[in-house]
N, C-alpha and C positions, 0 to 999 in steps of 0.2 A: 672345159664344158662339161665332162662327165662327174665333175664334183659339183658342178652347179645344179645338175639333175638329181645327184644323189642328197645334196644340202641345199634346198631352195631357200633363197634369201627371204625372210620376213616382208610382209608389204610395208612400204613406210605408211606412216601415220602422223598426224601433225598435232604440235603443241603449241601454246600461243604465247607469244613474247609480250614484254610489256608496251611494246609499240602497235600491239593489235595483229602482227605479222604472224600467219602461221609458219612453223618451222619443221622442216622434216626429220624423222628420226625413224629407226628400225629397233624393234624389242626383241630381243633372244631370252626366252624363258629355258631357263634350266630344268633337268628332269625332274619330275615330281612338284614341279612349282604349283602352287595354290591358285594359279593365274593372276593376273595383274587385276585391279579393278579397274572402273570405268576410266578414269584418268590415266592408267597405265601403272600406278603405283603398286608395289607389292603389297597383299594383304597381310602378311604376317613380316613386319620389320625385322632384318637382320637374320630371318630364317637362311637365306642365302647373301653371300656377298654381292654387293653392287659393283660394276665395272662400267666407267664411260671410256668409250674410245673416242680420241678426238683426231681427225685425219689432218695430213698436212695442207699447204695452200695450193698445191697442182692437183689433189685428188678430191675426192667425196668418200661417203660414208661405205659405198661399196668396196673400196680398197681395204676395208676391215673384214670382209665377209669370212674368209678360212679362219682369222684369228678369232673374231667373236664365235663361232661355231665351235673352235675348239675349247675356249673358255667356258661356254655354254654348256659343253659335255662335262668339263671339271665342275660342274655345280654352281657357276655362276650366273646372275641376271645382268646380262649386257645390254648396255644401251647406246646406239651407234647414230648418232645425230649427224645430218648435214649442216656442217658449219655454214652460217649465213654468208651468202655469196657464192654458195656451192650447190651442185644437185638440185634438192628439191626446195631450197631455202635461198632464192636469189630475187627475194622483194627489193632488194637493195640495188640490184643488178649484181652481173657475174664479177667474181673476184673484187668486190666491193663491200664497204660498208657504211652506213649513213654518218659514223662518226667514230673517233678512235675508241678502242677499247670496248666496242659495242659486242665483239662476240663473248667477252665476260659478262658482260648483262644479261645476253642471250643462256650462258650457262647458269647462272644465278636464277633464271626463270625456269629452265628445266629442273634444278634441283627442287625449286619449289613446286612444280606443277606435278612432278611424280613424287614427291614427299619423301625424298632419300635421307635415310639417317645417315649423319655424317661419321658415326662410328664404324660403319661397316661399307662404306663407299669410298672406291679408288678410282682415279682417273690415269690415264695412259695417254699420253701426245705423241705424235709421231712428226718430224721434221720441224716445220716451224711451231708447230702446237707443242712440241718437246721444249724447244726453248722457251715457251709461253708458260711450262710447268714449272720450270726453275724460278720464272719469275712470281708465280704464285706462291710455290713454296717458300718463297722468302718472306711472305706477307701473312701475318697473323689471321687476317680476315679468312685466307682463304685454307689456312691450315684447321682452322675450326670448322670447315665444310667438308674435309675428307680427312680418310685415315690413312692415306698413303698415296704417292706421285709417281709415275713411271715415266719419264722422258725416254722417248726411243729416237734413236740416230738425231738427237736435237740440233737444231739450228741455232747456233750462238752468235749470229749475226757478224760483227765485223772482226773476230778474233780471225790473226793472220791463217791460223791453219786451214780455217773453214774458207777464206776468201780464195787462198791458193787452189782449193778443191773446187770450190765455184767455176774459177778461171779454167781450169783442166775439165770441166764437166761440157757434155753437149746437150744439156738438159735444160739449163736455167741459165739467165743473164740477170744481173741487176743493174739497174741505173744508180750508182751511187751519188753521182754529182745531181741529179735530180733529187735524190732522199735528201742530201744535205742541203740544197738550196730550199726545198719545202719545208725542213726541220728548223731553219733559220726564220723562215717566215712564220711558221707556228710560234716560236718565242716570241714574236711581236703581234700574236692574236690574229695572224692572218691565216684562216684555213681555206679560202677559195680553190687551191690547189691540190686539196687533199684527194680528190677523186682521180688525180692524174696516176697512169698505169708507171710502177716504178719497177716491176718484176716481170720477164716474160718467160714461158715454158715453151720448148720448142718442139717436143716430139710427143707422138703417141707412146704411151709408157710400154706396151707389148706384154703385159703381165694378165698371167689369168685371174679372172675374178674383178678386175679394173673396168669399169663401163669406159672410161673415157679421162682425159685429162682437162684441166682449165687453163686456158692459154695466158693468162696475165693476173696480177693483183695488183691493187692500187697503193697508195701511200697508206691510206687508213687501214687496209686490210693488212699490208705488211709490218707495219710498226705497230699493229696490237698484238704481236706475239712476245716481244721483249724477251732477254736483254740484246739491244739492236747493236749496240757499239763496243769496242774493245774494253774501255774503261769502265762499262756497265757491267759486262758478264762477270768480271773478277769478283766484284762487289756483291752482284744478286747471288752467286753461288756461295762466296763466303757469308753472306747473310743467312742462309738455310741454318736453323739453330740445329743443335744436339738435340734427338728426341724425335726428330720429324721423319718418317719413313720415306726415303727416297731411294728408287732404284733406277738408276743410270745405266741404259744399255747404249751401246754405239755399234755400229756395222765396221766390219775389220778387213772387208777385202780391198784390193786394188781399186775396184771401181766404187766405193764408198767416197763421199763427196770429205769426208774427215772421221778418223777415229778420235775423238775427243778425251776418252779416257784418260791417256796421260796427261792432258791438261788439266780436267776436272778434279780428278782424284785427290792430287795435292791440295785443291782448295776446299776439298769436302772430305777429308780422310776419315770422317765418322758415321757417313753415307755409303751405301752400296753400290759398287760399281761393276758393269762386267761389259765385255766385247765379244759379239759373235763374229768369229772368225770367218771370212768367207762371204758374208752376208754384204749385199750391196744397199745402196741407200733408199731404194725403194723394196728390193728383195725382200729385206730385213722381215717384213710384214708378213711373208709367206713361209717364214722358217719356224718348224715345228718347235726348234729351242725357245723360241720368243715366248711361245704360249706357255711352255714347261717354267721358264724363269719367272713369268709372271705369275703363274699359279703357284709355284713355291713362294714368292713373295707374299702373297695375299694371304696363303695359308700359314704362314709365319706371324703375320701381323695380326689376323684374326685370332690366333691361339694366345698371342702376347696381350690382346685386350681382355681376354676373359679374368 
């Protein structure tokens, strides 16, 4: 509460997605910023690094407020959207998308609306969105849109270590039988059941700065993060080519769902990996060390681009 009074959140503004929906986003201007133009874009491109913070499935953009504030003070222009299905962006229903991968269409629309220069724009994704960043970093289309990727406590689908962590967690329950059944129907072109709930979240997070949690997500939302299956995650991680800037950060406490650094590092030794010991799956967002790691990564990437 004291932190919120000292560091109030910026108001939510809306940007327009391709389907006409208004999606919520908070803009954190760095010190000495020349102000956003009428669309929220930086007047002087690349005078400051741009960082997009993508929250996980159970949260909304408010979960990133402490991290966004720290990055803002480091001199970054920070963009914190409420991903469709969450917070101020629930035109498709809570915890749902209209179709698979609509979240990536929305991200493209965000980049276009704010006219963000790929050479100085970075993206941080937590939990399910961290898994989504691995998917994006493996594809040339997305590597051309970002200078670097930072997956944090990434959700790597059906990797055995991750499944064991979920089974031991009292936070989330995944209906694997339903996911597999709907996936089979999708291969036959049947998408009627894609709005069915496949993941449930059980409790309020009880973490400072987070307004609430979302009680469920559907197949459409849950499967739009990828890599979702054990065979896929190895291929996706290995497909991220040398020269791609990726900083993978895992949570390392006993309460973390899984520390995947020992799993991911051998598959991508050319990328940067780190574990924040003592951090939980949600609590990692509030670790000062996380902001410092991202700041170092963005700083090095920016110098290398000169």
